[in-house]
Every structure is written in C-alpha cells, then in structure tokens.
C-alpha positions as CSV (number, residue, x, y, z in Angstrom):
1,M,0.0,0.0,0.0
2,I,1.3,3.5,-0.8
3,V,1.5,5.5,2.4
4,C,3.1,8.7,1.0
5,V,1.9,9.7,-2.4
6,C,4.2,12.7,-2.7
7,H,7.3,10.6,-2.3
8,R,5.9,7.2,-3.4
9,V,6.7,5.4,-0.1
10,S,4.9,2.2,0.6
11,D,4.3,0.3,3.8
12,R,6.9,-2.2,2.6
13,D,9.5,0.5,2.2
14,I,8.8,1.6,5.8
15,E,9.0,-2.0,7.1
16,R,12.3,-2.6,5.2
17,E,13.8,0.5,6.8
18,V,12.8,-0.8,10.3
19,R,14.3,-4.2,9.5
20,H,17.5,-2.5,8.5
21,G,17.7,-0.7,11.9
22,C,15.8,2.6,11.5
23,A,15.2,3.5,15.1
24,S,13.0,6.7,15.0
25,F,10.4,8.3,12.8
26,E,12.7,11.2,12.3
27,E,15.4,8.9,10.9
28,L,12.7,7.3,8.7
29,Q,11.8,10.8,7.3
30,D,15.5,11.5,6.6
31,E,15.9,8.2,4.7
32,L,12.6,8.1,2.8
33,R,11.3,11.7,3.0
34,V,8.0,10.2,4.1
35,A,5.6,12.9,5.5
36,T,7.9,15.7,4.6
37,A,5.9,17.3,1.7
38,C,2.2,17.9,2.2
39,G,2.0,16.0,5.5
40,R,-1.3,14.3,4.9
41,C,0.2,10.9,5.3
42,R,2.0,11.6,8.7
43,D,-0.5,9.7,10.9
44,C,-0.6,6.6,8.6
45,A,3.2,6.7,8.2
46,Q,3.7,7.0,12.0
47,D,1.2,4.1,12.6
48,T,3.0,1.9,10.0
49,F,6.4,2.7,11.5
50,D,5.1,2.0,15.0
51,A,3.6,-1.3,14.0
52,A,6.8,-2.4,12.2
53,R,8.8,-1.4,15.3
54,A,6.5,-3.4,17.6
55,C,7.1,-6.5,15.5
56,R,10.9,-6.1,15.6
57,P,12.8,-7.0,18.7
58,T,15.1,-4.4,20.3
59,P,18.8,-5.1,20.0
60,V,18.9,-6.3,23.6
61,E,16.1,-8.7,23.0
62,A,17.7,-10.0,19.8
63,L,21.0,-10.6,21.6
64,A,19.2,-12.4,24.4
65,R,17.4,-14.7,21.9
66,A,20.7,-15.4,20.1
67,A,22.5,-16.2,23.4
68,A,19.7,-18.6,24.4
69,R,20.3,-20.6,21.2
70,V,24.0,-21.0,21.9
71,I,24.9,-24.5,23.3
72,P,28.0,-24.5,25.5
73,I,30.6,-26.9,24.3
74,A,30.8,-28.7,27.6
75,A,27.0,-29.4,27.4
76,A,27.3,-30.9,23.8
77,A,27.1,-34.6,23.4
78,P,30.6,-36.3,23.2
79,L,31.9,-37.2,19.8
80,A,31.9,-40.8,18.8
81,A,35.4,-42.3,18.7
C-alpha cells in the first residue's frame, strides 16, 4: 500500500527500513522523505512505522534470543570415537 503519495513510499518501504535498523520516525523521514511534503500521510506513516517497530525486537532482545540458542561446548554430546 502506498503510504506517502508525494514521495511514493509504501508500507513495505517503511517495514524494510525498520528491518535495517531505523530506530526513529525522524530517521525514517531522513531516509525516505515520508511525511515531509504535504504531511497528509503523517498519521498513517507513523502508525505503519510504530507497527513495524512493535514486531521487531530491540537489539537487547535480539542478543538475548541469540544467546539462548548457543549451546555450551561442555554441554554438547561427546563425539563418537
């Protein structure tokens, strides 16, 4: 869905920026220029950004999930001889 007609920014564009680490709406505006022309899309763009951020874990959460998947070497099954 096109969110910003003035700069042809879609919801997928916004979601992609969030996946690549965009941390604030202002940063999103700098990258995509969304909601910087007429401003009529600002609420929709903000809602789309907020929803995408809600689905993406914070860096601390992502590190905690990654650490939980690590199996210590001592706990691994012994190798067959």
